[in-house]
Each structure stands twice: as structure tokens, then as C-alpha cells.
N, CA, C and O atoms as a GROMACS GRO file, in nm:
protein
  332
    1MET      N    1  -5.857  24.206  12.466
    1MET     CA    2  -5.809  24.246  12.631
    1MET      C    3  -5.637  24.264  12.538
    1MET      O    4  -5.580  24.192  12.456
    2SER      N    5  -5.606  24.385  12.598
    2SER     CA    6  -5.519  24.473  12.559
    2SER      C    7  -5.392  24.429  12.637
    2SER      O    8  -5.406  24.377  12.747
    3HIS      N    9  -5.266  24.449  12.582
    3HIS     CA   10  -5.153  24.410  12.621
    3HIS      C   11  -5.097  24.476  12.722
    3HIS      O   12  -5.062  24.593  12.711
    4GLU      N   13  -5.079  24.382  12.868
    4GLU     CA   14  -5.067  24.422  12.987
    4GLU      C   15  -4.898  24.392  13.007
    4GLU      O   16  -4.848  24.289  12.962
    5THR      N   17  -4.844  24.462  13.056
    5THR     CA   18  -4.716  24.474  13.070
    5THR      C   19  -4.721  24.374  13.248
    5THR      O   20  -4.828  24.358  13.306
    6ALA      N   21  -4.611  24.330  13.295
    6ALA     CA   22  -4.597  24.299  13.409
    6ALA      C   23  -4.702  24.300  13.526
    6ALA      O   24  -4.773  24.216  13.581
    7TYR      N   25  -4.671  24.479  13.541
    7TYR     CA   26  -4.747  24.525  13.671
    7TYR      C   27  -4.887  24.528  13.654
    7TYR      O   28  -4.965  24.511  13.747
    8GLY      N   29  -4.935  24.560  13.486
    8GLY     CA   30  -5.092  24.516  13.510
    8GLY      C   31  -5.131  24.427  13.499
    8GLY      O   32  -5.253  24.420  13.483
    9GLU      N   33  -5.046  24.300  13.501
    9GLU     CA   34  -5.073  24.140  13.513
    9GLU      C   35  -5.084  24.101  13.664
    9GLU      O   36  -5.159  24.011  13.701
   10LEU      N   37  -4.991  24.186  13.764
   10LEU     CA   38  -5.014  24.192  13.901
   10LEU      C   39  -5.132  24.257  13.922
   10LEU      O   40  -5.210  24.195  13.994
   11LEU      N   41  -5.170  24.364  13.881
   11LEU     CA   42  -5.285  24.434  13.923
   11LEU      C   43  -5.397  24.341  13.884
   11LEU      O   44  -5.467  24.321  13.983
   12ARG      N   45  -5.434  24.286  13.794
   12ARG     CA   46  -5.512  24.193  13.751
   12ARG      C   47  -5.549  24.089  13.838
   12ARG      O   48  -5.666  24.070  13.871
   13THR      N   49  -5.423  24.001  13.889
   13THR     CA   50  -5.434  23.878  13.947
   13THR      C   51  -5.442  23.951  14.130
   13THR      O   52  -5.445  23.872  14.225
   14LEU      N   53  -5.443  24.060  14.147
   14LEU     CA   54  -5.459  24.097  14.323
   14LEU      C   55  -5.626  24.095  14.315
   14LEU      O   56  -5.704  24.026  14.381
   15LEU      N   57  -5.653  24.181  14.224
   15LEU     CA   58  -5.813  24.229  14.205
   15LEU      C   59  -5.928  24.164  14.192
   15LEU      O   60  -6.030  24.171  14.261
   16LEU      N   61  -5.896  24.081  14.066
   16LEU     CA   62  -5.967  24.018  13.978
   16LEU      C   63  -6.106  23.878  14.096
   16LEU      O   64  -6.223  23.846  14.072
   17PRO      N   65  -6.015  23.840  14.207
   17PRO     CA   66  -6.082  23.748  14.266
   17PRO      C   67  -6.171  23.777  14.371
   17PRO      O   68  -6.249  23.701  14.427
   18GLY      N   69  -6.142  23.945  14.398
   18GLY     CA   70  -6.270  24.029  14.482
   18GLY      C   71  -6.327  24.084  14.444
   18GLY      O   72  -6.392  24.162  14.514
   19LEU      N   73  -6.338  24.080  14.333
   19LEU     CA   74  -6.478  24.197  14.197
   19LEU      C   75  -6.579  24.084  14.205
   19LEU      O   76  -6.558  23.963  14.199
   20GLN      N   77  -6.735  24.173  14.226
   20GLN     CA   78  -6.841  24.106  14.195
   20GLN      C   79  -6.853  24.105  14.013
   20GLN      O   80  -6.915  24.036  13.932
   21GLU      N   81  -6.785  24.190  14.006
   21GLU     CA   82  -6.775  24.214  13.827
   21GLU      C   83  -6.660  24.253  13.761
   21GLU      O   84  -6.615  24.362  13.725
   22PRO      N   85  -6.619  24.118  13.753
   22PRO     CA   86  -6.457  24.142  13.692
   22PRO      C   87  -6.429  24.175  13.577
   22PRO      O   88  -6.315  24.212  13.547
   23ALA      N   89  -6.533  24.167  13.488
   23ALA     CA   90  -6.528  24.192  13.296
   23ALA      C   91  -6.531  24.344  13.338
   23ALA      O   92  -6.435  24.394  13.279
   24ALA      N   93  -6.588  24.431  13.405
   24ALA     CA   94  -6.535  24.570  13.391
   24ALA      C   95  -6.430  24.624  13.435
   24ALA      O   96  -6.433  24.744  13.458
   25PHE      N   97  -6.308  24.547  13.458
   25PHE     CA   98  -6.183  24.590  13.537
   25PHE      C   99  -6.072  24.599  13.350
   25PHE      O  100  -6.056  24.514  13.262
   26GLU      N  101  -6.030  24.719  13.363
   26GLU     CA  102  -5.954  24.737  13.307
   26GLU      C  103  -5.849  24.840  13.307
   26GLU      O  104  -5.865  24.934  13.385
   27VAL      N  105  -5.754  24.838  13.239
   27VAL     CA  106  -5.593  24.936  13.339
   27VAL      C  107  -5.510  24.945  13.206
   27VAL      O  108  -5.476  24.854  13.131
   28LYS      N  109  -5.482  25.105  13.197
   28LYS     CA  110  -5.399  25.141  13.088
   28LYS      C  111  -5.230  25.162  13.190
   28LYS      O  112  -5.218  25.156  13.312
   29GLU      N  113  -5.136  25.182  13.097
   29GLU     CA  114  -5.027  25.210  13.153
   29GLU      C  115  -4.979  25.244  13.098
   29GLU      O  116  -4.967  25.197  12.985
   30THR      N  117  -4.891  25.393  13.157
   30THR     CA  118  -4.831  25.470  13.037
   30THR      C  119  -4.685  25.488  13.120
   30THR      O  120  -4.692  25.504  13.242
   31ARG      N  121  -4.572  25.485  13.064
   31ARG     CA  122  -4.427  25.493  13.108
   31ARG      C  123  -4.368  25.556  13.003
   31ARG      O  124  -4.381  25.557  12.881
   32ALA      N  125  -4.256  25.642  13.139
   32ALA     CA  126  -4.168  25.705  13.048
   32ALA      C  127  -4.045  25.722  13.128
   32ALA      O  128  -4.045  25.779  13.237
   33GLU      N  129  -3.940  25.672  13.070
   33GLU     CA  130  -3.781  25.609  13.148
   33GLU      C  131  -3.857  25.516  13.206
   33GLU      O  132  -3.927  25.428  13.156
   34THR      N  133  -3.828  25.558  13.352
   34THR     CA  134  -3.841  25.465  13.450
   34THR      C  135  -3.961  25.468  13.554
   34THR      O  136  -3.960  25.407  13.661
   35SER      N  137  -4.076  25.554  13.503
   35SER     CA  138  -4.159  25.583  13.589
   35SER      C  139  -4.306  25.536  13.528
   35SER      O  140  -4.351  25.582  13.424
   36VAL      N  141  -4.350  25.472  13.581
   36VAL     CA  142  -4.477  25.412  13.538
   36VAL      C  143  -4.631  25.444  13.632
   36VAL      O  144  -4.653  25.418  13.751
   37SER      N  145  -4.693  25.489  13.565
   37SER     CA  146  -4.871  25.541  13.549
   37SER      C  147  -4.917  25.434  13.534
   37SER      O  148  -4.904  25.400  13.416
   38LEU      N  149  -4.993  25.321  13.625
   38LEU     CA  150  -5.132  25.251  13.582
   38LEU      C  151  -5.273  25.338  13.635
   38LEU      O  152  -5.304  25.388  13.743
   39LEU      N  153  -5.336  25.329  13.508
   39LEU     CA  154  -5.465  25.427  13.562
   39LEU      C  155  -5.574  25.278  13.533
   39LEU      O  156  -5.583  25.218  13.427
   40PHE      N  157  -5.641  25.249  13.650
   40PHE     CA  158  -5.735  25.127  13.588
   40PHE      C  159  -5.896  25.187  13.647
   40PHE      O  160  -5.926  25.280  13.722
   41THR      N  161  -5.962  25.105  13.588
   41THR     CA  162  -6.108  25.097  13.603
   41THR      C  163  -6.197  24.994  13.696
   41THR      O  164  -6.162  24.878  13.676
   42VAL      N  165  -6.287  25.005  13.779
   42VAL     CA  166  -6.348  24.899  13.792
   42VAL      C  167  -6.477  24.906  13.782
   42VAL      O  168  -6.500  25.026  13.769
   43HIS      N  169  -6.620  24.825  13.779
   43HIS     CA  170  -6.757  24.861  13.774
   43HIS      C  171  -6.758  24.954  13.960
   43HIS      O  172  -6.703  24.945  14.070
   44PRO      N  173  -6.859  25.038  13.890
   44PRO     CA  174  -6.913  25.136  13.979
   44PRO      C  175  -6.911  25.036  14.133
   44PRO      O  176  -6.845  25.063  14.233
   45ASP      N  177  -6.993  24.931  14.118
   45ASP     CA  178  -7.063  24.858  14.293
   45ASP      C  179  -6.904  24.810  14.312
   45ASP      O  180  -6.903  24.753  14.422
   46ASP      N  181  -6.786  24.807  14.263
   46ASP     CA  182  -6.650  24.742  14.317
   46ASP      C  183  -6.555  24.863  14.372
   46ASP      O  184  -6.450  24.841  14.432
   47ARG      N  185  -6.588  24.949  14.353
   47ARG     CA  186  -6.497  25.083  14.411
   47ARG      C  187  -6.473  25.069  14.564
   47ARG      O  188  -6.360  25.067  14.612
   48GLY      N  189  -6.578  25.062  14.632
   48GLY     CA  190  -6.557  25.041  14.751
   48GLY      C  191  -6.463  24.944  14.790
   48GLY      O  192  -6.368  24.966  14.866
   49ARG      N  193  -6.492  24.825  14.731
   49ARG     CA  194  -6.436  24.700  14.805
   49ARG      C  195  -6.270  24.752  14.719
   49ARG      O  196  -6.181  24.697  14.784
   50VAL      N  197  -6.231  24.802  14.648
   50VAL     CA  198  -6.091  24.795  14.578
   50VAL      C  199  -6.042  24.950  14.656
   50VAL      O  200  -5.920  24.968  14.662
   51ILE      N  201  -6.121  25.045  14.708
   51ILE     CA  202  -6.054  25.159  14.793
   51ILE      C  203  -6.037  25.075  14.946
   51ILE      O  204  -5.920  25.051  14.977
   52GLY      N  205  -6.125  25.038  15.026
   52GLY     CA  206  -6.134  24.955  15.117
   52GLY      C  207  -6.158  25.090  15.247
   52GLY      O  208  -6.169  25.212  15.234
   53ARG      N  209  -6.158  25.028  15.334
   53ARG     CA  210  -6.170  25.102  15.499
   53ARG      C  211  -6.130  25.222  15.516
   53ARG      O  212  -6.076  25.226  15.626
   54HIS      N  213  -6.126  25.338  15.459
   54HIS     CA  214  -6.043  25.456  15.471
   54HIS      C  215  -5.944  25.480  15.400
   54HIS      O  216  -5.867  25.571  15.433
   55GLY      N  217  -5.920  25.402  15.280
   55GLY     CA  218  -5.832  25.408  15.170
   55GLY      C  219  -5.724  25.288  15.184
   55GLY      O  220  -5.625  25.284  15.111
   56SER      N  221  -5.754  25.175  15.301
   56SER     CA  222  -5.682  25.084  15.324
   56SER      C  223  -5.616  24.999  15.212
   56SER      O  224  -5.495  24.983  15.196
   57GLY      N  225  -5.725  24.944  15.132
   57GLY     CA  226  -5.712  24.854  15.020
   57GLY      C  227  -5.633  24.919  14.921
   57GLY      O  228  -5.532  24.865  14.875
   58LEU      N  229  -5.684  25.060  14.875
   58LEU     CA  230  -5.598  25.107  14.785
   58LEU      C  231  -5.450  25.121  14.860
   58LEU      O  232  -5.350  25.092  14.796
   59GLY      N  233  -5.443  25.158  14.968
   59GLY     CA  234  -5.313  25.201  14.998
   59GLY      C  235  -5.198  25.080  14.956
   59GLY      O  236  -5.086  25.086  14.906
   60ALA      N  237  -5.279  24.969  15.002
   60ALA     CA  238  -5.222  24.821  15.010
   60ALA      C  239  -5.191  24.794  14.888
   60ALA      O  240  -5.085  24.733  14.874
   61LEU      N  241  -5.273  24.830  14.757
   61LEU     CA  242  -5.232  24.748  14.636
   61LEU      C  243  -5.095  24.856  14.613
   61LEU      O  244  -4.986  24.812  14.575
   62ARG      N  245  -5.116  24.991  14.638
   62ARG     CA  246  -4.967  25.059  14.585
   62ARG      C  247  -4.895  25.024  14.643
   62ARG      O  248  -4.793  25.012  14.575
   63SER      N  249  -4.873  24.982  14.794
   63SER     CA  250  -4.773  24.961  14.878
   63SER      C  251  -4.711  24.842  14.769
   63SER      O  252  -4.600  24.866  14.722
   64LEU      N  253  -4.789  24.698  14.723
   64LEU     CA  254  -4.697  24.568  14.645
   64LEU      C  255  -4.676  24.588  14.531
   64LEU      O  256  -4.590  24.522  14.472
   65LEU      N  257  -4.762  24.706  14.458
   65LEU     CA  258  -4.694  24.737  14.344
   65LEU      C  259  -4.564  24.827  14.309
   65LEU      O  260  -4.493  24.808  14.210
   66ASP      N  261  -4.546  24.925  14.404
   66ASP     CA  262  -4.471  24.999  14.449
   66ASP      C  263  -4.323  24.894  14.519
   66ASP      O  264  -4.206  24.924  14.497
   67PHE      N  265  -4.362  24.782  14.595
   67PHE     CA  266  -4.260  24.718  14.581
   67PHE      C  267  -4.205  24.672  14.450
   67PHE      O  268  -4.093  24.696  14.405
   68ALA      N  269  -4.301  24.600  14.394
   68ALA     CA  270  -4.255  24.503  14.267
   68ALA      C  271  -4.167  24.601  14.167
   68ALA      O  272  -4.071  24.557  14.104
   69ALA      N  273  -4.216  24.756  14.158
   69ALA     CA  274  -4.128  24.824  14.068
   69ALA      C  275  -4.034  24.871  14.072
   69ALA      O  276  -3.967  24.919  13.981
   70ARG      N  277  -4.010  24.864  14.205
   70ARG     CA  278  -3.858  24.919  14.282
   70ARG      C  279  -3.755  24.805  14.256
   70ARG      O  280  -3.641  24.825  14.216
   71GLN      N  281  -3.807  24.690  14.282
   71GLN     CA  282  -3.736  24.610  14.207
   71GLN      C  283  -3.649  24.566  14.120
   71GLN      O  284  -3.547  24.498  14.128
   72ARG      N  285  -3.738  24.640  13.989
   72ARG     CA  286  -3.708  24.660  13.848
   72ARG      C  287  -3.606  24.792  13.834
   72ARG      O  288  -3.530  24.823  13.742
   73GLY      N  289  -3.632  24.851  13.947
   73GLY     CA  290  -3.568  24.993  13.932
   73GLY      C  291  -3.671  25.100  13.858
   73GLY      O  292  -3.629  25.201  13.801
   74ASP      N  293  -3.806  25.066  13.864
   74ASP     CA  294  -3.924  25.143  13.809
   74ASP      C  295  -3.956  25.214  13.935
   74ASP      O  296  -3.908  25.170  14.039
   75ARG      N  297  -4.037  25.328  13.938
   75ARG     CA  298  -4.126  25.400  13.990
   75ARG      C  299  -4.269  25.395  13.976
   75ARG      O  300  -4.320  25.433  13.871
   76LEU      N  301  -4.344  25.348  14.078
   76LEU     CA  302  -4.499  25.369  13.975
   76LEU      C  303  -4.588  25.418  14.032
   76LEU      O  304  -4.569  25.410  14.154
   77SER      N  305  -4.685  25.470  14.006
   77SER     CA  306  -4.774  25.541  14.041
   77SER      C  307  -4.927  25.455  14.000
   77SER      O  308  -4.940  25.405  13.888
   78LEU      N  309  -5.028  25.446  14.097
   78LEU     CA  310  -5.130  25.379  14.071
   78LEU      C  311  -5.237  25.474  14.090
   78LEU      O  312  -5.235  25.552  14.186
   79LEU      N  313  -5.352  25.475  13.986
   79LEU     CA  314  -5.460  25.533  13.958
   79LEU      C  315  -5.597  25.498  14.005
   79LEU      O  316  -5.593  25.379  13.975
   80LEU      N  317  -5.714  25.515  14.057
   80LEU     CA  318  -5.834  25.433  14.023
   80LEU      C  319  -5.874  25.552  13.921
   80LEU      O  320  -5.836  25.666  13.949
   81ALA      N  321  -5.935  25.535  13.827
   81ALA     CA  322  -6.013  25.652  13.759
   81ALA      C  323  -6.156  25.664  13.853
   81ALA      O  324  -6.232  25.590  13.916
   82GLU      N  325  -6.144  25.789  13.823
   82GLU     CA  326  -6.314  25.873  13.856
   82GLU      C  327  -6.379  25.771  13.771
   82GLU      O  328  -6.331  25.696  13.686
   83ASP      N  329  -6.528  25.789  13.824
   83ASP     CA  330  -6.681  25.729  13.756
   83ASP      C  331  -6.682  25.847  13.598
   83ASP      O  332  -6.775  25.841  13.517
   0.00000   0.00000   0.00000
């Protein structure tokens, strides 16, 4: 497993319990000053679970991670990688 920041660890903690294929989860972070971008990948069978109905699941993840980032003075962008 690669080195993860607190944001990557938080994303892992939130997602893994709901995934059918947790071994396929990967997260990559790009940081520039106070801007943080997380690009994560899940198994194709888990994409629907993560995205949720009308994007509600992904939206909730973005809200939680954005809240955590703002507490540290960061701005966070969360992206689900395409297949």
C-alpha cells in the first residue's frame, strides 16, 4: 500500500466497508500549496454504490472530505477515476 495522507485514510475508512471488492480501491493525492486533489479508483462493480442515486453518495463523500479539509485550511477536490 502506498503512503496515504489523512484525507486518503479518511476516504478509505468511509468507503471500504461498503465495497464488494475492497482490494481494488486505490487513492492518489496531488497537492499544491493548500489545494489537495484526491483521485480514487474502485472496482467497476462498486462504482454504482460509490456514486449513489443521482450522485448522492459521491456528493456526500465530497461534503465530508471538504469539511475535513477546510478545518485544516485546505481546499479539496475528490474525483472518481474513469474505467
